[in-house]
BALOBA-1460 file (C-alpha; in Angstrom, 3 decimals):
// residues 225
<rec num="1" residu="x" x="112.927" y="117.690" z="42.562"/>
<rec num="2" residu="x" x="116.296" y="119.256" z="41.787"/>
<rec num="3" residu="x" x="114.903" y="122.316" z="39.982"/>
<rec num="4" residu="x" x="114.112" y="123.996" z="43.292"/>
<rec num="5" residu="x" x="117.826" y="123.833" z="44.142"/>
<rec num="6" residu="x" x="118.796" y="125.828" z="41.050"/>
<rec num="7" residu="x" x="118.422" y="129.651" z="41.205"/>
<rec num="8" residu="x" x="116.736" y="131.273" z="38.211"/>
<rec num="9" residu="x" x="119.374" y="133.925" z="37.575"/>
<rec num="10" residu="x" x="122.167" y="133.240" z="40.060"/>
<rec num="11" residu="x" x="121.600" y="136.526" z="41.887"/>
<rec num="12" residu="x" x="121.226" y="136.816" z="45.675"/>
<rec num="13" residu="x" x="117.587" y="136.942" z="46.684"/>
<rec num="14" residu="x" x="118.196" y="139.554" z="49.388"/>
<rec num="15" residu="x" x="120.316" y="142.530" z="50.307"/>
<rec num="16" residu="x" x="121.348" y="143.295" z="53.864"/>
<rec num="17" residu="x" x="122.086" y="146.597" z="55.539"/>
<rec num="18" residu="x" x="124.775" y="145.350" z="57.945"/>
<rec num="19" residu="x" x="126.818" y="142.161" z="57.627"/>
<rec num="20" residu="x" x="129.559" y="140.478" z="59.622"/>
<rec num="21" residu="x" x="132.071" y="137.943" z="58.394"/>
<rec num="22" residu="x" x="133.472" y="135.871" z="61.249"/>
<rec num="23" residu="x" x="136.669" y="133.992" z="60.509"/>
<rec num="24" residu="x" x="138.302" y="131.288" z="62.565"/>
<rec num="25" residu="x" x="141.430" y="133.028" z="63.856"/>
<rec num="26" residu="x" x="142.502" y="132.484" z="67.454"/>
<rec num="27" residu="x" x="142.888" y="136.238" z="67.835"/>
<rec num="28" residu="x" x="139.095" y="136.300" z="68.332"/>
<rec num="29" residu="x" x="139.611" y="134.870" z="71.820"/>
<rec num="30" residu="x" x="141.375" y="138.078" z="72.869"/>
<rec num="31" residu="x" x="138.213" y="140.151" z="72.422"/>
<rec num="32" residu="x" x="134.535" y="139.967" z="73.355"/>
<rec num="33" residu="x" x="132.896" y="140.767" z="70.045"/>
<rec num="34" residu="x" x="129.931" y="138.412" z="70.460"/>
<rec num="35" residu="x" x="127.188" y="140.976" z="71.096"/>
<rec num="36" residu="x" x="128.454" y="143.253" z="68.318"/>
<rec num="37" residu="x" x="128.518" y="140.378" z="65.829"/>
<rec num="38" residu="x" x="124.989" y="139.237" z="66.706"/>
<rec num="39" residu="x" x="123.659" y="142.780" z="66.194"/>
<rec num="40" residu="x" x="124.302" y="142.566" z="62.435"/>
<rec num="41" residu="x" x="121.483" y="141.822" z="60.001"/>
<rec num="42" residu="x" x="123.439" y="138.898" z="58.524"/>
<rec num="43" residu="x" x="126.403" y="136.894" z="59.827"/>
<rec num="44" residu="x" x="128.599" y="134.551" z="57.795"/>
<rec num="45" residu="x" x="130.803" y="131.853" z="59.350"/>
<rec num="46" residu="x" x="133.374" y="129.646" z="57.663"/>
<rec num="47" residu="x" x="133.307" y="125.867" z="57.317"/>
<rec num="48" residu="x" x="132.893" y="123.932" z="60.594"/>
<rec num="49" residu="x" x="133.434" y="126.808" z="63.037"/>
<rec num="50" residu="x" x="131.381" y="126.283" z="66.182"/>
<rec num="51" residu="x" x="129.955" y="129.030" z="68.368"/>
<rec num="52" residu="x" x="129.034" y="126.815" z="71.331"/>
<rec num="53" residu="x" x="131.156" y="127.829" z="74.308"/>
<rec num="54" residu="x" x="132.594" y="130.803" z="72.442"/>
<rec num="55" residu="x" x="129.524" y="133.043" z="72.270"/>
<rec num="56" residu="x" x="131.209" y="135.856" z="74.227"/>
<rec num="57" residu="x" x="133.913" y="136.086" z="71.597"/>
<rec num="58" residu="x" x="132.165" y="135.215" z="68.318"/>
<rec num="59" residu="x" x="128.416" y="135.458" z="68.987"/>
<rec num="60" residu="x" x="125.899" y="132.815" z="67.990"/>
<rec num="61" residu="x" x="123.861" y="134.285" z="65.146"/>
<rec num="62" residu="x" x="124.515" y="132.558" z="61.823"/>
<rec num="63" residu="x" x="122.848" y="133.467" z="58.540"/>
<rec num="64" residu="x" x="125.345" y="131.888" z="56.139"/>
<rec num="65" residu="x" x="128.005" y="129.216" z="56.381"/>
<rec num="66" residu="x" x="130.519" y="129.300" z="53.551"/>
<rec num="67" residu="x" x="131.816" y="125.742" z="53.203"/>
<rec num="68" residu="x" x="134.249" y="124.177" z="50.768"/>
<rec num="69" residu="x" x="133.627" y="120.828" z="49.073"/>
<rec num="70" residu="x" x="135.394" y="118.893" z="51.848"/>
<rec num="71" residu="x" x="133.153" y="120.302" z="54.570"/>
<rec num="72" residu="x" x="130.058" y="120.059" z="52.387"/>
<rec num="73" residu="x" x="130.599" y="116.300" z="52.237"/>
<rec num="74" residu="x" x="131.171" y="116.238" z="55.998"/>
<rec num="75" residu="x" x="127.881" y="118.047" z="56.650"/>
<rec num="76" residu="x" x="125.943" y="115.427" z="54.675"/>
<rec num="77" residu="x" x="127.383" y="112.528" z="56.672"/>
<rec num="78" residu="x" x="127.884" y="113.876" z="60.203"/>
<rec num="79" residu="x" x="125.345" y="114.873" z="62.838"/>
<rec num="80" residu="x" x="128.030" y="116.323" z="65.114"/>
<rec num="81" residu="x" x="128.853" y="119.453" z="63.132"/>
<rec num="82" residu="x" x="127.037" y="122.609" z="64.203"/>
<rec num="83" residu="x" x="124.211" y="123.394" z="61.782"/>
<rec num="84" residu="x" x="121.982" y="126.249" z="62.892"/>
<rec num="85" residu="x" x="118.245" y="126.446" z="62.268"/>
<rec num="86" residu="x" x="117.308" y="128.146" z="58.978"/>
<rec num="87" residu="x" x="120.958" y="128.673" z="58.005"/>
<rec num="88" residu="x" x="122.023" y="128.960" z="54.363"/>
<rec num="89" residu="x" x="124.985" y="126.790" z="53.403"/>
<rec num="90" residu="x" x="126.975" y="128.409" z="50.606"/>
<rec num="91" residu="x" x="128.981" y="125.641" z="48.945"/>
<rec num="92" residu="x" x="132.123" y="126.707" z="47.077"/>
<rec num="93" residu="x" x="134.874" y="125.081" z="45.012"/>
<rec num="94" residu="x" x="132.745" y="122.292" z="43.603"/>
<rec num="95" residu="x" x="130.769" y="121.636" z="40.412"/>
<rec num="96" residu="x" x="127.020" y="121.481" z="39.791"/>
<rec num="97" residu="x" x="126.752" y="117.697" z="39.859"/>
<rec num="98" residu="x" x="128.510" y="117.388" z="43.201"/>
<rec num="99" residu="x" x="126.505" y="120.319" z="44.582"/>
<rec num="100" residu="x" x="123.174" y="118.782" z="43.590"/>
<rec num="101" residu="x" x="124.088" y="115.534" z="45.342"/>
<rec num="102" residu="x" x="125.116" y="117.422" z="48.462"/>
<rec num="103" residu="x" x="122.108" y="119.752" z="48.425"/>
<rec num="104" residu="x" x="119.706" y="116.851" z="47.926"/>
<rec num="105" residu="x" x="121.106" y="114.977" z="50.923"/>
<rec num="106" residu="x" x="121.041" y="118.086" z="53.099"/>
<rec num="107" residu="x" x="117.466" y="118.874" z="52.109"/>
<rec num="108" residu="x" x="116.384" y="115.368" z="53.053"/>
<rec num="109" residu="x" x="118.269" y="115.647" z="56.352"/>
<rec num="110" residu="x" x="117.259" y="119.204" z="57.315"/>
<rec num="111" residu="x" x="114.291" y="120.809" z="55.572"/>
<rec num="112" residu="x" x="114.995" y="124.160" z="57.228"/>
<rec num="113" residu="x" x="118.492" y="124.458" z="55.725"/>
<rec num="114" residu="x" x="118.950" y="126.190" z="52.366"/>
<rec num="115" residu="x" x="121.856" y="125.243" z="50.078"/>
<rec num="116" residu="x" x="123.435" y="127.588" z="47.537"/>
<rec num="117" residu="x" x="126.292" y="127.016" z="45.106"/>
<rec num="118" residu="x" x="128.868" y="129.758" z="44.799"/>
<rec num="119" residu="x" x="129.793" y="129.436" z="41.146"/>
<rec num="120" residu="x" x="133.293" y="128.786" z="39.921"/>
<rec num="121" residu="x" x="133.073" y="132.132" z="38.114"/>
<rec num="122" residu="x" x="132.471" y="133.902" z="41.441"/>
<rec num="123" residu="x" x="135.415" y="132.162" z="43.105"/>
<rec num="124" residu="x" x="137.605" y="132.947" z="40.088"/>
<rec num="125" residu="x" x="136.523" y="136.583" z="40.209"/>
<rec num="126" residu="x" x="137.490" y="136.790" z="43.884"/>
<rec num="127" residu="x" x="140.846" y="135.233" z="43.018"/>
<rec num="128" residu="x" x="141.432" y="137.561" z="40.071"/>
<rec num="129" residu="x" x="140.743" y="140.561" z="42.292"/>
<rec num="130" residu="x" x="143.232" y="139.295" z="44.863"/>
<rec num="131" residu="x" x="145.900" y="138.589" z="42.249"/>
<rec num="132" residu="x" x="145.507" y="142.060" z="40.747"/>
<rec num="133" residu="x" x="145.895" y="143.554" z="44.213"/>
<rec num="134" residu="x" x="148.963" y="141.362" z="44.670"/>
<rec num="135" residu="x" x="150.499" y="142.731" z="41.481"/>
<rec num="136" residu="x" x="149.858" y="146.344" z="42.426"/>
<rec num="137" residu="x" x="150.845" y="146.016" z="46.070"/>
<rec num="138" residu="x" x="154.073" y="144.191" z="45.234"/>
<rec num="139" residu="x" x="155.006" y="147.037" z="42.910"/>
<rec num="140" residu="x" x="154.750" y="149.426" z="45.854"/>
<rec num="141" residu="x" x="156.152" y="146.997" z="48.400"/>
<rec num="142" residu="x" x="159.212" y="146.167" z="46.316"/>
<rec num="143" residu="x" x="159.161" y="142.439" z="47.013"/>
<rec num="144" residu="x" x="156.870" y="139.499" z="46.413"/>
<rec num="145" residu="x" x="154.348" y="138.135" z="48.896"/>
<rec num="146" residu="x" x="154.849" y="134.487" z="49.827"/>
<rec num="147" residu="x" x="152.294" y="132.063" z="48.442"/>
<rec num="148" residu="x" x="150.501" y="131.589" z="45.153"/>
<rec num="149" residu="x" x="147.700" y="134.014" z="45.943"/>
<rec num="150" residu="x" x="144.861" y="131.494" z="45.781"/>
<rec num="151" residu="x" x="141.997" y="133.103" z="47.732"/>
<rec num="152" residu="x" x="141.227" y="131.706" z="51.174"/>
<rec num="153" residu="x" x="137.658" y="131.088" z="52.322"/>
<rec num="154" residu="x" x="137.878" y="134.354" z="54.264"/>
<rec num="155" residu="x" x="138.708" y="136.286" z="51.111"/>
<rec num="156" residu="x" x="135.985" y="134.514" z="49.097"/>
<rec num="157" residu="x" x="133.477" y="135.272" z="51.860"/>
<rec num="158" residu="x" x="134.502" y="138.934" z="51.858"/>
<rec num="159" residu="x" x="134.003" y="139.133" z="48.092"/>
<rec num="160" residu="x" x="130.614" y="137.375" z="48.357"/>
<rec num="161" residu="x" x="129.263" y="139.647" z="51.084"/>
<rec num="162" residu="x" x="130.448" y="142.837" z="49.403"/>
<rec num="163" residu="x" x="127.928" y="142.036" z="46.645"/>
<rec num="164" residu="x" x="125.054" y="141.677" z="49.130"/>
<rec num="165" residu="x" x="125.660" y="144.086" z="51.988"/>
<rec num="166" residu="x" x="125.577" y="147.853" z="52.424"/>
<rec num="167" residu="x" x="128.287" y="147.593" z="55.095"/>
<rec num="168" residu="x" x="130.626" y="144.756" z="56.055"/>
<rec num="169" residu="x" x="132.490" y="144.227" z="59.327"/>
<rec num="170" residu="x" x="135.187" y="141.545" z="59.371"/>
<rec num="171" residu="x" x="136.289" y="139.645" z="62.475"/>
<rec num="172" residu="x" x="139.045" y="137.051" z="62.729"/>
<rec num="173" residu="x" x="140.074" y="137.037" z="59.062"/>
<rec num="174" residu="x" x="143.452" y="138.084" z="57.700"/>
<rec num="175" residu="x" x="145.093" y="138.377" z="61.094"/>
<rec num="176" residu="x" x="148.816" y="138.151" z="61.790"/>
<rec num="177" residu="x" x="148.645" y="134.435" z="62.705"/>
<rec num="178" residu="x" x="150.749" y="133.713" z="59.624"/>
<rec num="179" residu="x" x="153.724" y="135.200" z="61.500"/>
<rec num="180" residu="x" x="153.667" y="132.532" z="64.207"/>
<rec num="181" residu="x" x="156.377" y="129.875" z="64.062"/>
<rec num="182" residu="x" x="153.973" y="127.121" z="65.152"/>
<rec num="183" residu="x" x="150.571" y="128.412" z="64.017"/>
<rec num="184" residu="x" x="147.358" y="127.436" z="65.719"/>
<rec num="185" residu="x" x="144.716" y="128.628" z="63.287"/>
<rec num="186" residu="x" x="141.334" y="128.045" z="64.860"/>
<rec num="187" residu="x" x="139.762" y="129.572" z="67.958"/>
<rec num="188" residu="x" x="137.635" y="126.449" z="68.512"/>
<rec num="189" residu="x" x="140.380" y="123.798" z="68.572"/>
<rec num="190" residu="x" x="143.885" y="123.333" z="69.917"/>
<rec num="191" residu="x" x="145.308" y="121.487" z="66.931"/>
<rec num="192" residu="x" x="148.543" y="123.020" z="65.650"/>
<rec num="193" residu="x" x="149.116" y="122.741" z="61.922"/>
<rec num="194" residu="x" x="152.802" y="121.752" z="61.934"/>
<rec num="195" residu="x" x="152.634" y="119.949" z="58.598"/>
<rec num="196" residu="x" x="150.405" y="122.327" z="56.634"/>
<rec num="197" residu="x" x="151.781" y="123.390" z="53.271"/>
<rec num="198" residu="x" x="150.583" y="126.903" z="54.099"/>
<rec num="199" residu="x" x="153.564" y="127.302" z="56.398"/>
<rec num="200" residu="x" x="156.079" y="125.528" z="54.175"/>
<rec num="201" residu="x" x="158.159" y="126.830" z="51.308"/>
<rec num="202" residu="x" x="155.318" y="126.727" z="48.760"/>
<rec num="203" residu="x" x="152.075" y="127.950" z="50.402"/>
<rec num="204" residu="x" x="148.855" y="127.844" z="48.394"/>
<rec num="205" residu="x" x="147.339" y="130.945" z="49.981"/>
<rec num="206" residu="x" x="149.053" y="134.215" z="50.821"/>
<rec num="207" residu="x" x="147.856" y="135.232" z="54.264"/>
<rec num="208" residu="x" x="150.244" y="138.185" z="54.456"/>
<rec num="209" residu="x" x="148.782" y="139.512" z="51.215"/>
<rec num="210" residu="x" x="145.193" y="139.084" z="52.397"/>
<rec num="211" residu="x" x="146.017" y="140.697" z="55.739"/>
<rec num="212" residu="x" x="147.442" y="143.805" z="54.100"/>
<rec num="213" residu="x" x="144.710" y="143.917" z="51.434"/>
<rec num="214" residu="x" x="142.042" y="143.949" z="54.142"/>
<rec num="215" residu="x" x="143.918" y="146.706" z="55.975"/>
<rec num="216" residu="x" x="143.845" y="148.657" z="52.713"/>
<rec num="217" residu="x" x="140.102" y="148.014" z="52.358"/>
<rec num="218" residu="x" x="139.620" y="149.236" z="55.924"/>
<rec num="219" residu="x" x="141.570" y="152.414" z="55.250"/>
<rec num="220" residu="x" x="139.482" y="153.060" z="52.148"/>
<rec num="221" residu="x" x="136.279" y="152.380" z="54.160"/>
<rec num="222" residu="x" x="135.249" y="149.474" z="51.931"/>
<rec num="223" residu="x" x="135.019" y="147.240" z="55.029"/>
<rec num="224" residu="x" x="135.593" y="147.613" z="58.760"/>
<rec num="225" residu="x" x="138.348" y="145.182" z="59.713"/>
């Protein structure tokens, strides 16, 4: 029963002409990108982000949801999280055994939902790319970026879609929210992350780095940001 959950060669089964990656930044509420986002051939959203009530800003079409291991577990146990019809859940930052348990539960719960595992090698490759950019950009910048440079879900999603899409438009990822003194990350909730390590002295991610890397990608016409 589990063999059908394992891809034969690990390669994406489809390519898309136009893709959109929709992050969770509150800056999305300042614009009405919904119709533009929904016009793409494929749309990826991150973790538990809801579209209900925010369609004007973020659209409603969802082809992929990139979820980490925490949210993968949540999707197997909760019926309150938004889970669109025929969506593909791309599970990252977990191993095969945990993925097979999660995928089996989701398949029993929702036959229309497809589960994929984003391999550790793929996540590491995204991280290695970001760290090499960090090294080169710091040499030009003349000072270090804060954070350890571990790739965020937005960066991993960007790397994933660049392998599958002829063009990629990015919304609500790598914004300047990291500059706020009391950051409120998500457009769909009012919780402020006062205690997050990401805004302490030893952040795991480097949002400033990812922001400027995506601006560089935009300038080089690798993505539209």
